[in-house]
N, C-alpha and C positions, 0 to 999 in steps of 0.2 A: 458605244466607245474610240465611234469615232473623232478624230479630232483630238484623243487624247493620249496625251505622254502621261508611263508607265514611271513609275517613280521607287517601285520597291514594293517589296512580295513581305508577307506577314506570317510566323509559322509557324506561335506560340498555342498553345491554348485552345480555347474556343476563337482564339485572333487565328485559327491556321488557313491560308486560301485564301485572305484578304489580299486585294493590290490595294497599291496608294496613285489616284492618279493624279494628273495635271492638263486644264487644258492651255495650251501654248500660246493663245489666242487673246483671251479672254481671264487666264489663273485661276478659274474657275478648279476647286478644288476635291476632291471625291474619295471615297473608300466603296472597291466593285469586287464581290462577292461573284467568281465565275459559274460553278454549280450548282449555289445555291441562288441564283440568278439577283440578287438583290446589291442595290446599294447606297450608302448615307451619304448626303451633301457636310462637308467639310467647313469652315468657316471662310472665307474669300484670303488669299491668297494675300490682300492689304490690310490685313487685320493684326497681319503677321509683323508681332513689334521688334524696329530697328537695336542692330546691339547699339549698347551702349556700354565706356565711352565709345565712340561711330567710329572703327577701323575703316584707315584710308587704303581704298585697293591696291595690291599690289600691280600694277601691267606685265611685269612677268608670271603670273598668279595662273598657267592652264587649262586651272581648271574652274578655274572662278568665273567664264566669260558662260554666259547663259546658262546659267546654275541658278534654279526655281526652288528648291528642295534635296537635300544631299543626302539625310534620311532618315527614314522612321523606326517605331519602338511603339507595339501594340498592346494594354494587359489582354492578359487570361481573358476576363469578360467578357472585350470589346470595349471599356469604358470607359480609356481613355487611353488619346495616342500623343506620342512626345514625339516632336521633329526639330531637328540642324535646319535651319535654311541659310540662306543667306553668308553670311560672312560668317561660319560656323556659330551662330545666334543659335541657342532653347527653345521651345515657349510647347505647349500642351496646350489640349482639347479636351474635356468633359462631355459626354453626351448630352445635348440641350442649349452646351455653349454657345455664342452668337460670335465670339470673336476668338480669337489664342491666348492663349497668357503666358509671358514671359518669365523664363526660370533666371535668376541672377546669376551672371557667371564673373565670378572674380579672377579667374583663370587669364595667364601674358596670353598663352598659346591658342590653336585653334583646339575646338570638342574635331575629332574624327568620326567615334562613331555612339550610339544607343543601342540598348537593348532590356529588354523586360524578363526578371531570371526571379522565381520564388516568392512574388508579390513587389516588386521596385523597381523602380527604372534605373538603367547606369549610362553611366557618361565615360566614355572613352578618350583622353588627347590622345594628338598624333606621337608622342613620343614614348605613351605606356601608361601615361595615370592615371590609373579606377578614381571613379568620384562614383559615390549614389546621391537621385538627383529627392530632392523634400520638392514636393508637389502637395503632399495636406499643410500649407501654411500660408497663413497672410499674405510672407511674401517667399513667392518660392526660389530654392538657391539648390546649392550644386557642393556635396561635402568629399571632400579628398580624402581617400582612403590609404593610398598606397605610394611611394615617390614613382620618381620616372625612371624606367628600367634603364635607360641609354641617355647620353645627352646628346643630342639633334647639332651638329655642324650646319647641319646644309638641309633641304628641301626634301631629300632624296629617301626618307625614313615615312612611313605611312603605318598607322597602327589599324583595324579593325575588333571588333569581338564576339563574341559568340559564346552561350551555354550550352552545353552538353553534361546531362541528367545532375549533377552537383554538384560540376563548379562553371569558371571560366577556365577559354581561352582567349591570349590573343597572340595574336597575330601580327608580327613586323616585317615590312617589305620594304629591301634595300634595290632601290632603283638608278639608273647609269644615268636615262631620261627617262622619256613621257612613256618608250615602248619594250625597253626591257628592265627585266630584272636578275638582277644581278646576284642576291640572296634574299631567307626568310627565315624566319627564327618563329617558332609558338614557344610560347610562353602559360605554365597554368597559372592559376588565382585560386589558392586556397584561402585558409579562416587558421587562423595559428590557435595556439590551446589558452592564450592567452585573451583570446577575442582580440586582438589588432590585426590590423592589417602591414604587413609589410615584405619587404622587399629580399630575398636569402638567395643566398648565388651556391651551386649544385655541382657536380663532380665535370670536368670533362665540358666547364666551360658552359653549360647548363642552370637555367637561373628561372625556380620557382618564386612566386610571388604568395609573401603568407602577410 
């Protein structure tokens, strides 16, 4: 692990306990399991597809500097890894692949989180929109499932996602600056009786995604 930077941990199914690492010098990427004392070699960072259309870097985006990998999720059987990299682009790797495969993203905004839940990969935008990631197709893509939770007027609101038992929870963090949190809200994501996903406002200003 010498010289490696830990980019995140995985905690679902058989993926529990894996750490994703990247070498800051040569950008070598690996998966490491501390107590099983095994590791998997991932394709090199140079094989990650560049965002298309190209995204012009924002010089005021403090989170952009020297970040090579933003988030990762792994399938329960340890066979597939999906990552958010560079300017919030999506890519995935299957065991045996030599390079990363791009996931087409038609969203106009950035993907802030990715997770694996009940056999499928999901992505979340910074405004709370939830989408499913289709990788079992010739041209992998993401399909939007819900509307945005809240219209963003600035870059102070971020979202993350987690899967607990039967559902999703999306966390919206409102920041006054890079160090101070003003407020946060938690939204539960569930499936409506119609089989569709939609936003439903509850009482007391709370919201539940259905």
